[in-house]
Residue, then its C-alpha position, 0 to 999 in steps of 0.5 A: m745382191t753383190l756389187r757386180i750384180d748391182i752394177a749389171h742392173r744399173l747398166l741395164v737401166l742405163a741401156q733402157r734409157d738409151i733405147t728410149s732415146f733411140r726409139a724416139v729419135s728413130m721415129h722422127p722423120e727429120v732426124d738423120i739415121s746417124a743420130s738413131g744409130f748413135f743411141a742404138q749403139k749406146a744401148v747395145e754397148k750397155y747391154l753387152k757391158s751388163v752381161a759382162e759385169f753379171h758374169g764377172i768379166v773384166f772389161r776396159k772402158t770402151h765404146d767398141v761393141d766388137e771388143l765387148v762381143d769378142l770378150l764375151l765369146q772368149h768367156e764362152v758367153s753365147m750371143p743370140f745372133p751372129a756376133e758380126q752384126f755388131s760391127e755395123l753399129n760400131p761406126f755410130a759410136v764415134v765416127l758418124r757423130h764427128e764426121e759426115t759420111p753417106f756410107i751406112l750399112m744398117s737400116l732403121d729396121e735392122m737397128h730396131g731388131l738388133v737393139d731388141l735382141a740385145y735387150q731380150r738377151a741382157s734382160s734374160v741374163v741379168g734380169n730386171 
């Protein structure tokens, strides 16, 4: 395997670690949705980075899933769902971890769906 494929696989493993945390945290009734959203965003971010790395797409160090999606689309890498859905995860990366806000656009069910779709897509592209 090449270095970029190895890195893509490593990112996929790291994303799976975040999805495990997301699933555990989201099942706990006392945990605020912002904590679940944080791990959902981290997992999707790493899934997107693994696909970019697999395709040899250079990306800067970022937590902005919109930026990653835009970069993938610029390189004609298709998304299995509307790209704008990722925008709803972006605030969980930084804003909701450091600020209190009652304005959350995404339900836990929607988070689970998006994380699962991102996982399926990354796994089908990068492999296990």
